[in-house]
N, C-alpha and C positions, 0 to 999 in steps of 0.2 A: 638757745644755743648756735643759732646761726645755721647757715646753708651747710657746712661743713659737718656740723654736730647732726642736723637732720640727716644727712645724707649717711653717715655710721650709723645713725640709729636704725634706719630703712634697711642698711645693709645686714645689720644682725639681725633684723626681723626676717628679712628673705630668706636668710641662709639658717633659720633655724629649724630646719626641718625635722629634728627628732621631738619639737615640740610642735605640732602642726595646730592643737589646741590653743596655745598662743598665737600664732599667725591669723588663726580664725577670729579670736577676739580682739587684733589691732586692725584687720581689715575695714570693720565701720571706721574706725578713728582715723583711718589715714583717708578712707572715702569721705568723711566729713571735712578734714582738713584739705583736702581737695577742693571741695566745692566753697569752701572760703578762701581758697586762694592761698594757702599756706603750704600745699604739698603739690608734687608734680604729676601730671597724666602717667608718665611712664612707670613712676615707683606703683601707682595705683594698678595699672595693666599688669606688671611684673606679679605683684603679691594675689591680685585676681588669678592669675593664670595658676601661680604655686599653689594657691589653696585648691584651685579646681583638679589641679592633677594630682595632689596628693590625696584626695577625694575619689580618684579615678574616675572623675568627670571630665567631658573635654572641656580645653580651655578656651578662651574667648578672644584672648589679644594674640595668639601663636608667639608667645615669648617662650616656652618652654619646650626643650629638646634635649635628645641624647646625641652625644658625639660616637658614632660607631665607625669603626675603621679610619678615623681622619674627616668623618663627614656629618654634618647636622641631619638629623632624622626628627621632625616635628613630632612632639607628641599629639595625639588627636585634637581637632579642632571643633568646635561648634559652628555651623553654619560658615562655612570656610570661603564661600563664592563673596562673602560681605566683610570679610576680617579685615582686608586694606580700609574700608571706610572707618571701620570700629578703631583700628590703630592711628589714623590721621585724626580722630575726635580726640585721642589721648596724647599727640604730639610724637607718634611712634613713626618711622619712616614706613613705605612698604614692604610687605615680607618678603618679596625677590630681594631689595637692598640687604634688609636685615640677615637673610641667610648669605648672600654674597659676603658680608664681614665677616660672618662667623665661620664661612668654609674657609677664607683666606686666612683666618687666624689658626685653624684647627688642623688644615688641611696637610696631611704627611709631606715632608720636604725632600726635594730630590737628592738624592746622596751622589754625590760625588767623589769619585775617587781622589785620596790626595796622593799626589807624585812623589 
């Protein structure tokens, strides 16, 4: 299906929150594809964290968060002191950089009165 098809399939799995059993079944396949060079580290990290947080467990890579009042609030992270090393291993930017991008996308915009 090519890169576009693989990205589309991943997006469907990642956002299938109503069927976490499906996400759990797909995760080992995604990990296998990653180790075979057919999938990306960020996809594995995102789904790993999505499954963990759905189960009420701490996430591994710090990819899952809630937006509250325009600010990103990370869901709990296992061994947060070493999260940036794990993120780097999966091809993700440092957590601080990730949060800066998220905050800039979701921060409330200043309202200017229209003259």
